[in-house]
Biopython code that builds the backbone (N, CA, C, O; Angstrom):
import numpy as np
from Bio.PDB.StructureBuilder import StructureBuilder

atoms = [
    (1, "MET", "N", (100.389, 100.655, 119.601)),
    (1, "MET", "CA", (100.541, 99.464, 119.715)),
    (1, "MET", "C", (99.444, 98.999, 120.793)),
    (1, "MET", "O", (99.070, 99.709, 121.727)),
    (2, "ALA", "N", (99.009, 97.764, 120.536)),
    (2, "ALA", "CA", (97.771, 96.795, 121.187)),
    (2, "ALA", "C", (98.687, 96.704, 122.256)),
    (2, "ALA", "O", (99.821, 97.173, 122.149)),
    (3, "THR", "N", (97.946, 95.652, 124.163)),
    (3, "THR", "CA", (98.498, 95.216, 124.628)),
    (3, "THR", "C", (99.073, 94.168, 124.149)),
    (3, "THR", "O", (99.321, 93.922, 122.968)),
    (4, "GLU", "N", (99.369, 93.304, 125.432)),
    (4, "GLU", "CA", (100.202, 91.825, 125.169)),
    (4, "GLU", "C", (98.845, 91.028, 124.897)),
    (4, "GLU", "O", (98.889, 90.334, 123.881)),
    (5, "THR", "N", (97.672, 90.997, 125.599)),
    (5, "THR", "CA", (96.716, 90.071, 125.206)),
    (5, "THR", "C", (95.653, 90.848, 123.724)),
    (5, "THR", "O", (94.702, 90.140, 123.393)),
    (6, "GLU", "N", (95.806, 92.015, 123.030)),
    (6, "GLU", "CA", (95.229, 92.549, 121.455)),
    (6, "GLU", "C", (95.945, 91.718, 120.984)),
    (6, "GLU", "O", (96.785, 91.097, 121.636)),
    (7, "ARG", "N", (95.734, 91.579, 119.816)),
    (7, "ARG", "CA", (96.258, 91.375, 118.495)),
    (7, "ARG", "C", (95.935, 92.537, 117.721)),
    (7, "ARG", "O", (94.821, 92.794, 117.266)),
    (8, "PRO", "N", (97.676, 93.686, 117.518)),
    (8, "PRO", "CA", (97.588, 94.616, 117.004)),
    (8, "PRO", "C", (96.821, 94.444, 115.346)),
    (8, "PRO", "O", (96.797, 93.430, 114.648)),
    (9, "THR", "N", (96.439, 95.344, 115.150)),
    (9, "THR", "CA", (96.187, 94.962, 113.684)),
    (9, "THR", "C", (97.196, 95.269, 112.973)),
    (9, "THR", "O", (98.163, 95.754, 113.561)),
    (10, "ALA", "N", (97.247, 95.100, 111.712)),
    (10, "ALA", "CA", (98.582, 95.234, 110.351)),
    (10, "ALA", "C", (99.172, 96.321, 110.034)),
    (10, "ALA", "O", (100.372, 96.461, 109.801)),
    (11, "GLN", "N", (98.216, 97.239, 110.015)),
    (11, "GLN", "CA", (98.582, 99.041, 110.069)),
    (11, "GLN", "C", (99.444, 99.174, 111.562)),
    (11, "GLN", "O", (100.483, 99.829, 111.477)),
    (12, "ASP", "N", (99.164, 98.708, 112.681)),
    (12, "ASP", "CA", (99.500, 99.040, 114.126)),
    (12, "ASP", "C", (101.165, 98.644, 113.515)),
    (12, "ASP", "O", (102.109, 99.419, 113.362)),
    (13, "VAL", "N", (101.106, 97.336, 113.282)),
    (13, "VAL", "CA", (102.489, 96.364, 113.100)),
    (13, "VAL", "C", (103.460, 97.319, 112.272)),
    (13, "VAL", "O", (104.478, 97.407, 112.959)),
    (14, "PHE", "N", (103.590, 97.967, 111.279)),
    (14, "PHE", "CA", (103.409, 98.097, 110.264)),
    (14, "PHE", "C", (103.892, 99.618, 110.711)),
    (14, "PHE", "O", (105.090, 99.891, 110.784)),
    (15, "ASP", "N", (102.878, 100.560, 110.998)),
    (15, "ASP", "CA", (103.604, 101.814, 111.729)),
    (15, "ASP", "C", (104.919, 101.242, 112.897)),
    (15, "ASP", "O", (105.947, 101.837, 113.222)),
    (16, "ALA", "N", (104.601, 100.389, 113.174)),
    (16, "ALA", "CA", (105.878, 100.433, 114.581)),
    (16, "ALA", "C", (107.009, 100.247, 114.137)),
    (16, "ALA", "O", (108.009, 100.850, 114.525)),
    (17, "TYR", "N", (106.969, 99.155, 113.032)),
    (17, "TYR", "CA", (108.532, 98.422, 112.555)),
    (17, "TYR", "C", (108.587, 98.638, 111.127)),
    (17, "TYR", "O", (109.712, 98.442, 110.667)),
    (18, "ALA", "N", (107.702, 98.986, 110.285)),
    (18, "ALA", "CA", (108.154, 99.483, 109.003)),
    (18, "ALA", "C", (110.486, 99.760, 108.527)),
    (18, "ALA", "O", (111.373, 99.139, 107.941)),
    (19, "ASP", "N", (110.303, 101.156, 109.355)),
    (19, "ASP", "CA", (111.452, 101.410, 109.816)),
    (19, "ASP", "C", (112.351, 100.818, 110.017)),
    (19, "ASP", "O", (113.283, 100.659, 109.230)),
    (20, "MET", "N", (112.269, 100.428, 110.973)),
    (20, "MET", "CA", (113.782, 99.307, 111.608)),
    (20, "MET", "C", (113.978, 98.083, 110.386)),
    (20, "MET", "O", (115.098, 97.898, 109.909)),
    (21, "VAL", "N", (112.772, 97.261, 109.924)),
    (21, "VAL", "CA", (112.824, 96.677, 108.668)),
    (21, "VAL", "C", (113.394, 96.850, 107.718)),
    (21, "VAL", "O", (114.134, 96.074, 107.114)),
    (22, "TYR", "N", (112.875, 98.728, 107.303)),
    (22, "TYR", "CA", (113.763, 99.078, 106.210)),
    (22, "TYR", "C", (115.370, 99.586, 106.147)),
    (22, "TYR", "O", (116.230, 99.378, 105.291)),
    (23, "ARG", "N", (115.412, 100.322, 107.385)),
    (23, "ARG", "CA", (116.734, 100.031, 107.084)),
    (23, "ARG", "C", (118.106, 98.656, 107.542)),
    (23, "ARG", "O", (119.288, 98.698, 107.200)),
    (24, "LEU", "N", (117.515, 97.710, 108.268)),
    (24, "LEU", "CA", (118.180, 96.296, 108.041)),
    (24, "LEU", "C", (118.146, 95.864, 106.696)),
    (24, "LEU", "O", (118.851, 94.984, 106.201)),
    (25, "ALA", "N", (117.398, 96.450, 106.218)),
    (25, "ALA", "CA", (116.950, 95.965, 104.703)),
    (25, "ALA", "C", (118.255, 96.571, 103.836)),
    (25, "ALA", "O", (119.114, 96.009, 103.156)),
    (26, "PHE", "N", (118.002, 97.997, 104.180)),
    (26, "PHE", "CA", (119.121, 98.811, 103.226)),
    (26, "PHE", "C", (120.150, 98.337, 103.671)),
    (26, "PHE", "O", (120.911, 98.243, 102.708)),
    (27, "ALA", "N", (120.732, 97.906, 104.738)),
    (27, "ALA", "CA", (122.065, 97.965, 105.017)),
    (27, "ALA", "C", (122.338, 96.789, 104.704)),
    (27, "ALA", "O", (123.563, 96.668, 104.668)),
    (28, "ARG", "N", (121.772, 95.770, 104.437)),
    (28, "ARG", "CA", (122.313, 94.077, 103.875)),
    (28, "ARG", "C", (122.276, 94.123, 101.955)),
    (28, "ARG", "O", (122.913, 93.581, 101.051)),
    (29, "THR", "N", (121.240, 95.015, 102.054)),
    (29, "THR", "CA", (121.366, 94.822, 100.007)),
    (29, "THR", "C", (122.125, 96.223, 99.518)),
    (29, "THR", "O", (122.896, 96.183, 98.559)),
    (30, "GLY", "N", (121.882, 97.363, 100.173)),
    (30, "GLY", "CA", (122.865, 98.638, 100.069)),
    (30, "GLY", "C", (122.404, 99.341, 98.812)),
    (30, "GLY", "O", (123.071, 100.029, 98.040)),
    (31, "ASN", "N", (121.084, 99.013, 98.769)),
    (31, "ASN", "CA", (120.158, 100.273, 97.498)),
    (31, "ASN", "C", (118.493, 99.871, 98.272)),
    (31, "ASN", "O", (118.066, 98.993, 99.021)),
    (32, "ARG", "N", (117.901, 101.164, 97.530)),
    (32, "ARG", "CA", (116.514, 101.412, 98.510)),
    (32, "ARG", "C", (115.248, 100.379, 97.855)),
    (32, "ARG", "O", (114.214, 99.805, 98.198)),
    (33, "TYR", "N", (116.097, 100.586, 96.723)),
    (33, "TYR", "CA", (115.051, 99.639, 95.438)),
    (33, "TYR", "C", (115.001, 98.076, 96.044)),
    (33, "TYR", "O", (113.955, 97.445, 95.888)),
    (34, "ASP", "N", (115.976, 97.538, 96.639)),
    (34, "ASP", "CA", (116.089, 96.206, 96.871)),
    (34, "ASP", "C", (115.273, 96.382, 98.129)),
    (34, "ASP", "O", (114.142, 95.934, 98.318)),
    (35, "ALA", "N", (115.981, 97.074, 98.936)),
    (35, "ALA", "CA", (115.304, 97.127, 100.225)),
    (35, "ALA", "C", (113.484, 97.664, 100.703)),
    (35, "ALA", "O", (112.831, 97.447, 101.724)),
    (36, "ASP", "N", (113.147, 98.439, 99.392)),
    (36, "ASP", "CA", (111.139, 98.120, 99.491)),
    (36, "ASP", "C", (111.440, 96.685, 99.008)),
    (36, "ASP", "O", (111.254, 95.926, 99.959)),
    (37, "ASP", "N", (111.714, 96.214, 98.234)),
    (37, "ASP", "CA", (111.404, 94.486, 97.917)),
    (37, "ASP", "C", (111.298, 94.048, 99.075)),
    (37, "ASP", "O", (110.185, 93.718, 99.485)),
    (38, "VAL", "N", (112.633, 93.919, 100.026)),
    (38, "VAL", "CA", (112.451, 93.449, 101.246)),
    (38, "VAL", "C", (111.612, 93.896, 102.073)),
    (38, "VAL", "O", (111.123, 92.956, 102.700)),
    (39, "LEU", "N", (111.135, 95.043, 102.433)),
    (39, "LEU", "CA", (110.099, 95.333, 103.514)),
    (39, "LEU", "C", (108.644, 95.115, 102.565)),
    (39, "LEU", "O", (107.716, 95.454, 103.299)),
    (40, "GLN", "N", (108.337, 94.864, 101.788)),
    (40, "GLN", "CA", (107.197, 94.885, 101.138)),
    (40, "GLN", "C", (107.548, 93.313, 101.517)),
    (40, "GLN", "O", (107.170, 92.981, 102.641)),
    (41, "GLU", "N", (108.337, 92.122, 100.596)),
    (41, "GLU", "CA", (108.398, 90.295, 101.338)),
    (41, "GLU", "C", (108.184, 90.336, 102.393)),
    (41, "GLU", "O", (107.522, 89.358, 102.739)),
    (42, "THR", "N", (108.455, 91.150, 103.344)),
    (42, "THR", "CA", (108.589, 90.768, 104.865)),
    (42, "THR", "C", (106.703, 91.299, 105.799)),
    (42, "THR", "O", (105.961, 90.974, 106.726)),
    (43, "PHE", "N", (106.782, 91.862, 105.144)),
    (43, "PHE", "CA", (105.274, 92.596, 105.505)),
    (43, "PHE", "C", (104.254, 91.777, 104.800)),
    (43, "PHE", "O", (103.103, 91.783, 105.238)),
    (44, "LEU", "N", (104.586, 91.012, 103.663)),
    (44, "LEU", "CA", (103.492, 89.734, 103.583)),
    (44, "LEU", "C", (103.166, 88.808, 103.933)),
    (44, "LEU", "O", (102.118, 88.260, 104.275)),
    (45, "ARG", "N", (104.858, 88.468, 103.778)),
    (45, "ARG", "CA", (105.021, 86.961, 104.857)),
    (45, "ARG", "C", (103.968, 87.216, 106.678)),
    (45, "ARG", "O", (103.146, 86.485, 107.231)),
    (46, "TYR", "N", (104.491, 88.426, 107.024)),
    (46, "TYR", "CA", (103.643, 88.991, 108.379)),
    (46, "TYR", "C", (102.134, 88.748, 107.804)),
    (46, "TYR", "O", (101.517, 88.000, 108.562)),
    (47, "LEU", "N", (101.621, 89.030, 107.050)),
    (47, "LEU", "CA", (100.149, 88.717, 107.067)),
    (47, "LEU", "C", (99.802, 87.228, 107.127)),
    (47, "LEU", "O", (98.822, 86.682, 107.634)),
    (48, "ARG", "N", (100.489, 86.888, 106.703)),
    (48, "ARG", "CA", (100.380, 85.370, 106.574)),
    (48, "ARG", "C", (100.571, 84.417, 108.193)),
    (48, "ARG", "O", (99.989, 83.423, 108.628)),
    (49, "TYR", "N", (101.601, 85.243, 108.712)),
    (49, "TYR", "CA", (101.543, 84.112, 110.083)),
    (49, "TYR", "C", (101.666, 84.768, 111.375)),
    (49, "TYR", "O", (102.457, 84.380, 112.235)),
    (50, "ALA", "N", (100.427, 86.347, 111.594)),
    (50, "ALA", "CA", (100.723, 87.100, 111.977)),
    (50, "ALA", "C", (99.777, 86.127, 113.534)),
    (50, "ALA", "O", (99.987, 86.234, 114.742)),
    (51, "ALA", "N", (99.137, 85.576, 113.057)),
    (51, "ALA", "CA", (98.396, 85.418, 114.444)),
    (51, "ALA", "C", (99.029, 83.414, 115.318)),
    (51, "ALA", "O", (98.669, 82.525, 116.090)),
    (52, "GLN", "N", (100.085, 83.822, 114.431)),
    (52, "GLN", "CA", (101.704, 82.931, 115.590)),
    (52, "GLN", "C", (101.663, 83.355, 116.507)),
    (52, "GLN", "O", (101.444, 82.770, 117.568)),
    (53, "LEU", "N", (101.897, 84.676, 116.314)),
    (53, "LEU", "CA", (103.218, 85.623, 117.087)),
    (53, "LEU", "C", (102.109, 86.199, 118.368)),
    (53, "LEU", "O", (101.158, 86.974, 118.262)),
    (54, "GLU", "N", (102.598, 85.559, 119.459)),
    (54, "GLU", "CA", (101.765, 85.586, 120.747)),
    (54, "GLU", "C", (102.361, 86.992, 121.449)),
    (54, "GLU", "O", (101.550, 87.633, 122.117)),
    (55, "SER", "N", (103.907, 87.577, 121.322)),
    (55, "SER", "CA", (103.624, 88.856, 121.964)),
    (55, "SER", "C", (104.851, 90.166, 121.030)),
    (55, "SER", "O", (105.610, 89.856, 120.112)),
    (56, "ASP", "N", (104.758, 90.999, 121.386)),
    (56, "ASP", "CA", (105.605, 91.879, 120.493)),
    (56, "ASP", "C", (106.848, 91.795, 120.633)),
    (56, "ASP", "O", (107.360, 92.528, 119.787)),
    (57, "ALA", "N", (107.786, 91.183, 121.384)),
    (57, "ALA", "CA", (109.290, 90.703, 121.650)),
    (57, "ALA", "C", (109.321, 90.161, 120.573)),
    (57, "ALA", "O", (110.107, 90.376, 119.650)),
    (58, "HIS", "N", (107.948, 88.975, 120.661)),
    (58, "HIS", "CA", (107.934, 87.402, 119.614)),
    (58, "HIS", "C", (107.932, 88.271, 118.271)),
    (58, "HIS", "O", (108.672, 87.988, 117.329)),
    (59, "ARG", "N", (107.130, 89.245, 118.257)),
    (59, "ARG", "CA", (106.519, 89.886, 116.468)),
    (59, "ARG", "C", (107.463, 90.543, 115.954)),
    (59, "ARG", "O", (107.724, 90.590, 114.752)),
    (60, "LYS", "N", (108.473, 91.514, 117.501)),
    (60, "LYS", "CA", (110.150, 91.871, 116.503)),
    (60, "LYS", "C", (110.946, 91.578, 116.437)),
    (60, "LYS", "O", (111.838, 92.413, 116.287)),
    (61, "ALA", "N", (111.248, 90.317, 116.486)),
    (61, "ALA", "CA", (112.114, 89.346, 116.566)),
    (61, "ALA", "C", (111.779, 88.552, 115.293)),
    (61, "ALA", "O", (112.623, 88.244, 114.451)),
    (62, "TRP", "N", (110.688, 88.298, 115.240)),
    (62, "TRP", "CA", (110.678, 87.216, 113.560)),
    (62, "TRP", "C", (110.362, 87.968, 112.701)),
    (62, "TRP", "O", (110.091, 87.537, 111.581)),
    (63, "LEU", "N", (110.292, 89.847, 113.119)),
    (63, "LEU", "CA", (110.876, 90.259, 111.535)),
    (63, "LEU", "C", (111.376, 91.142, 111.626)),
    (63, "LEU", "O", (110.788, 92.196, 111.383)),
    (64, "ILE", "N", (112.797, 91.119, 112.050)),
    (64, "ILE", "CA", (114.093, 90.826, 112.044)),
    (64, "ILE", "C", (114.884, 89.906, 111.228)),
    (64, "ILE", "O", (115.765, 90.091, 110.388)),
    (65, "ARG", "N", (114.408, 89.020, 111.636)),
    (65, "ARG", "CA", (114.520, 86.878, 111.182)),
    (65, "ARG", "C", (114.068, 87.474, 109.837)),
    (65, "ARG", "O", (114.747, 87.831, 108.874)),
    (66, "THR", "N", (112.413, 87.487, 110.080)),
    (66, "THR", "CA", (112.357, 87.656, 108.665)),
    (66, "THR", "C", (112.826, 88.475, 107.178)),
    (66, "THR", "O", (112.784, 88.049, 106.024)),
    (67, "ALA", "N", (113.294, 89.852, 107.721)),
    (67, "ALA", "CA", (113.948, 90.866, 107.103)),
    (67, "ALA", "C", (115.373, 90.266, 106.514)),
    (67, "ALA", "O", (115.870, 90.652, 105.456)),
    (68, "ILE", "N", (115.970, 89.214, 107.414)),
    (68, "ILE", "CA", (117.058, 89.205, 107.502)),
    (68, "ILE", "C", (117.676, 87.847, 106.451)),
    (68, "ILE", "O", (118.801, 87.616, 106.005)),
    (69, "SER", "N", (116.280, 87.081, 106.315)),
    (69, "SER", "CA", (116.496, 85.847, 105.307)),
    (69, "SER", "C", (115.999, 86.336, 103.995)),
    (69, "SER", "O", (116.471, 85.974, 102.918)),
    (70, "CYS", "N", (114.687, 87.465, 104.194)),
    (70, "CYS", "CA", (114.393, 87.634, 102.691)),
    (70, "CYS", "C", (115.720, 88.563, 101.933)),
    (70, "CYS", "O", (115.950, 88.477, 100.727)),
    (71, "SER", "N", (116.749, 89.698, 103.147)),
    (71, "SER", "CA", (117.403, 90.065, 102.277)),
    (71, "SER", "C", (118.407, 89.102, 101.396)),
    (71, "SER", "O", (118.853, 89.293, 100.265)),
    (72, "ASN", "N", (118.623, 87.927, 102.361)),
    (72, "ASN", "CA", (119.999, 86.997, 101.732)),
    (72, "ASN", "C", (118.695, 86.513, 101.076)),
    (72, "ASN", "O", (118.084, 87.552, 101.332)),
    (73, "SER", "N", (117.994, 85.940, 100.584)),
    (73, "SER", "CA", (117.513, 85.642, 99.391)),
    (73, "SER", "C", (117.416, 86.279, 98.120)),
    (73, "SER", "O", (117.431, 85.794, 96.989)),
    (74, "LEU", "N", (117.293, 87.702, 98.597)),
    (74, "LEU", "CA", (117.334, 88.460, 97.015)),
    (74, "LEU", "C", (118.697, 88.587, 96.606)),
    (74, "LEU", "O", (119.199, 88.732, 95.492)),
    (75, "LEU", "N", (119.300, 88.481, 98.021)),
    (75, "LEU", "CA", (120.891, 88.626, 97.421)),
    (75, "LEU", "C", (121.449, 87.777, 96.761)),
    (75, "LEU", "O", (122.370, 88.201, 96.064)),
    (76, "ARG", "N", (121.138, 86.212, 96.690)),
    (76, "ARG", "CA", (120.993, 85.010, 95.762)),
    (76, "ARG", "C", (120.424, 84.896, 94.629)),
    (76, "ARG", "O", (120.818, 84.304, 93.624)),
    (77, "SER", "N", (119.263, 85.615, 94.853)),
    (77, "SER", "CA", (118.944, 85.591, 93.606)),
    (77, "SER", "C", (119.384, 85.631, 92.064)),
    (77, "SER", "O", (119.838, 86.734, 91.759)),
    (78, "ALA", "N", (119.364, 84.871, 91.211)),
    (78, "ALA", "CA", (119.326, 84.555, 89.972)),
    (78, "ALA", "C", (119.609, 86.197, 89.297)),
    (78, "ALA", "O", (120.761, 86.330, 88.884)),
    (79, "PHE", "N", (118.767, 87.359, 89.150)),
    (79, "PHE", "CA", (118.902, 88.315, 88.518)),
    (79, "PHE", "C", (120.146, 89.131, 89.251)),
    (79, "PHE", "O", (120.842, 89.856, 88.540)),
    (80, "ARG", "N", (120.486, 88.994, 90.959)),
    (80, "ARG", "CA", (121.201, 89.169, 91.169)),
    (80, "ARG", "C", (122.468, 88.794, 90.868)),
    (80, "ARG", "O", (123.432, 89.553, 90.968)),
    (81, "THR", "N", (122.525, 87.651, 90.499)),
    (81, "THR", "CA", (124.133, 86.857, 89.994)),
    (81, "THR", "C", (124.030, 86.545, 88.483)),
    (81, "THR", "O", (124.591, 85.567, 87.988)),
    (82, "VAL", "N", (123.017, 87.742, 87.519)),
    (82, "VAL", "CA", (123.382, 87.597, 85.971)),
    (82, "VAL", "C", (124.743, 87.946, 85.362)),
    (82, "VAL", "O", (125.012, 87.904, 84.161)),
    (83, "GLY", "N", (125.573, 88.299, 86.371)),
    (83, "GLY", "CA", (126.770, 89.107, 85.659)),
    (83, "GLY", "C", (127.648, 87.417, 85.890)),
    (83, "GLY", "O", (128.250, 87.016, 84.894)),
    (84, "GLN", "N", (127.682, 86.588, 87.061)),
    (84, "GLN", "CA", (128.258, 85.315, 87.243)),
    (84, "GLN", "C", (127.914, 84.068, 85.805)),
    (84, "GLN", "O", (128.667, 83.302, 85.203)),
    (85, "VAL", "N", (126.438, 84.356, 85.681)),
    (85, "VAL", "CA", (125.412, 83.391, 85.007)),
    (85, "VAL", "C", (126.007, 83.703, 84.098)),
    (85, "VAL", "O", (127.077, 83.095, 84.116)),
    (86, "THR", "N", (125.915, 84.450, 83.115)),
    (86, "THR", "CA", (125.733, 84.916, 81.634)),
    (86, "THR", "C", (127.439, 85.675, 81.060)),
    (86, "THR", "O", (127.834, 86.183, 80.010)),
    (87, "GLY", "N", (127.886, 85.464, 82.036)),
    (87, "GLY", "CA", (129.404, 86.116, 81.791)),
    (87, "GLY", "C", (129.359, 87.745, 81.589)),
    (87, "GLY", "O", (130.271, 88.244, 80.930)),
    (88, "ALA", "N", (128.534, 88.428, 82.023)),
    (88, "ALA", "CA", (128.421, 89.932, 82.099)),
    (88, "ALA", "C", (128.946, 90.501, 82.485)),
    (88, "ALA", "O", (129.592, 89.867, 83.320)),
    (89, "SER", "N", (129.361, 92.028, 82.498)),
    (89, "SER", "CA", (129.486, 92.455, 83.745)),
    (89, "SER", "C", (128.335, 93.715, 84.145)),
    (89, "SER", "O", (127.343, 94.079, 83.514)),
    (90, "ALA", "N", (128.771, 94.097, 85.155)),
    (90, "ALA", "CA", (128.077, 95.212, 85.715)),
    (90, "ALA", "C", (128.456, 96.246, 86.254)),
    (90, "ALA", "O", (129.208, 96.427, 87.211)),
    (91, "ILE", "N", (127.805, 97.061, 85.485)),
    (91, "ILE", "CA", (128.544, 98.689, 86.105)),
    (91, "ILE", "C", (127.512, 99.375, 86.527)),
    (91, "ILE", "O", (126.453, 99.485, 85.909)),
    (92, "LYS", "N", (127.835, 99.995, 87.872)),
    (92, "LYS", "CA", (126.833, 100.556, 88.932)),
    (92, "LYS", "C", (126.702, 102.246, 88.372)),
    (92, "LYS", "O", (127.775, 102.847, 88.424)),
    (93, "ALA", "N", (125.826, 102.840, 87.988)),
    (93, "ALA", "CA", (125.782, 104.041, 87.363)),
    (93, "ALA", "C", (125.095, 104.537, 88.002)),
    (93, "ALA", "O", (124.027, 103.949, 88.173)),
    (94, "VAL", "N", (125.357, 106.281, 88.930)),
    (94, "VAL", "CA", (124.697, 106.700, 90.221)),
    (94, "VAL", "C", (124.636, 108.186, 89.724)),
    (94, "VAL", "O", (125.620, 108.914, 89.590)),
    (95, "LEU", "N", (123.190, 108.564, 89.443)),
    (95, "LEU", "CA", (122.578, 109.489, 88.767)),
    (95, "LEU", "C", (122.096, 110.929, 89.874)),
    (95, "LEU", "O", (121.132, 110.995, 90.637)),
    (96, "PHE", "N", (122.689, 111.501, 89.720)),
    (96, "PHE", "CA", (122.360, 113.147, 90.380)),
    (96, "PHE", "C", (121.446, 113.837, 90.342)),
    (96, "PHE", "O", (121.735, 114.880, 89.755)),
    (97, "THR", "N", (120.024, 113.792, 90.814)),
    (97, "THR", "CA", (118.963, 114.425, 89.794)),
    (97, "THR", "C", (118.974, 116.130, 90.720)),
    (97, "THR", "O", (119.279, 116.458, 91.867)),
    (98, "ASP", "N", (118.424, 116.945, 89.393)),
    (98, "ASP", "CA", (118.532, 118.309, 89.654)),
    (98, "ASP", "C", (117.685, 118.915, 91.139)),
    (98, "ASP", "O", (117.922, 120.061, 91.523)),
    (99, "ASN", "N", (116.648, 117.973, 91.932)),
    (99, "ASN", "CA", (116.096, 118.277, 92.703)),
    (99, "ASN", "C", (116.618, 117.878, 93.981)),
    (99, "ASN", "O", (116.104, 117.979, 95.095)),
    (100, "GLY", "N", (118.322, 117.156, 93.441)),
    (100, "GLY", "CA", (119.110, 116.351, 95.199)),
    (100, "GLY", "C", (119.292, 115.408, 95.039)),
    (100, "GLY", "O", (120.455, 115.058, 94.839)),
    (101, "SER", "N", (118.279, 114.508, 95.040)),
    (101, "SER", "CA", (118.099, 113.366, 94.966)),
    (101, "SER", "C", (119.136, 112.538, 93.996)),
    (101, "SER", "O", (119.679, 112.764, 92.915)),
    (102, "VAL", "N", (119.128, 111.300, 95.087)),
    (102, "VAL", "CA", (120.342, 110.092, 93.884)),
    (102, "VAL", "C", (119.619, 108.935, 93.772)),
    (102, "VAL", "O", (119.301, 108.238, 94.735)),
    (103, "GLU", "N", (119.212, 108.590, 92.047)),
    (103, "GLU", "CA", (119.104, 107.258, 91.890)),
    (103, "GLU", "C", (120.660, 106.137, 91.318)),
    (103, "GLU", "O", (121.679, 106.305, 90.648)),
    (104, "GLU", "N", (119.960, 104.946, 92.129)),
    (104, "GLU", "CA", (121.304, 104.045, 91.459)),
    (104, "GLU", "C", (120.690, 103.181, 90.431)),
    (104, "GLU", "O", (119.535, 102.778, 90.571)),
    (105, "TYR", "N", (121.503, 102.842, 89.276)),
    (105, "TYR", "CA", (121.457, 101.846, 88.355)),
    (105, "TYR", "C", (122.328, 100.870, 88.211)),
    (105, "TYR", "O", (123.473, 101.309, 88.098)),
    (106, "ASN", "N", (122.221, 99.311, 88.154)),
    (106, "ASN", "CA", (123.021, 98.549, 87.527)),
    (106, "ASN", "C", (123.346, 98.205, 85.744)),
    (106, "ASN", "O", (122.765, 97.396, 85.020)),
    (107, "VAL", "N", (124.260, 98.964, 85.475)),
    (107, "VAL", "CA", (124.057, 98.487, 83.719)),
    (107, "VAL", "C", (125.001, 97.163, 83.558)),
    (107, "VAL", "O", (126.087, 96.799, 84.008)),
    (108, "PHE", "N", (124.068, 96.668, 82.728)),
    (108, "PHE", "CA", (125.017, 94.935, 82.213)),
    (108, "PHE", "C", (125.505, 95.282, 80.825)),
    (108, "PHE", "O", (124.929, 95.529, 79.766)),
    (109, "THR", "N", (126.768, 95.215, 81.202)),
    (109, "THR", "CA", (127.592, 94.885, 79.409)),
    (109, "THR", "C", (128.098, 93.365, 79.424)),
    (109, "THR", "O", (128.470, 92.787, 80.445)),
    (110, "ALA", "N", (128.055, 92.767, 78.064)),
    (110, "ALA", "CA", (128.541, 91.604, 77.719)),
    (110, "ALA", "C", (130.128, 91.787, 78.052)),
    (110, "ALA", "O", (130.877, 92.761, 77.984)),
    (111, "SER", "N", (130.306, 90.488, 78.423)),
    (111, "SER", "CA", (132.055, 90.683, 78.594)),
    (111, "SER", "C", (133.085, 90.614, 77.105)),
    (111, "SER", "O", (134.305, 90.746, 77.193)),
]
sb = StructureBuilder()
sb.init_structure("model")
sb.init_model(0)
sb.init_chain("A")
sb.init_seg("    ")
for serial, (resi, resn, name, xyz) in enumerate(atoms, 1):
    if name == "N":
        sb.init_residue(resn, " ", resi, " ")
    sb.init_atom(name, np.array(xyz, "f"), 0.0, 1.0, " ", f" {name:<3s}", serial, name[0])
structure = sb.get_structure()
């Protein structure tokens, strides 16, 4: 990571904080696909606001706050609340693949 007086590159910041942002997003959203979306949105916002972040501590706090905000926005989005909006029911399907990975799907059915 760059010193306090140097501005780190976007790649440096991503390398340093991506794991933390992803873990936070996964803990809040509950699945890897939404956590990936939050990670992407957080770092896209970082690219727009990077010049305003003065220190590593400020940068880290900003990334945490932005990841929480992006997670909250995702959880409130119309896509996530389709069951409440349309009266549909959601069923979570879990698929265990041959290579040992786990895939999660939300299946919507009419009520």
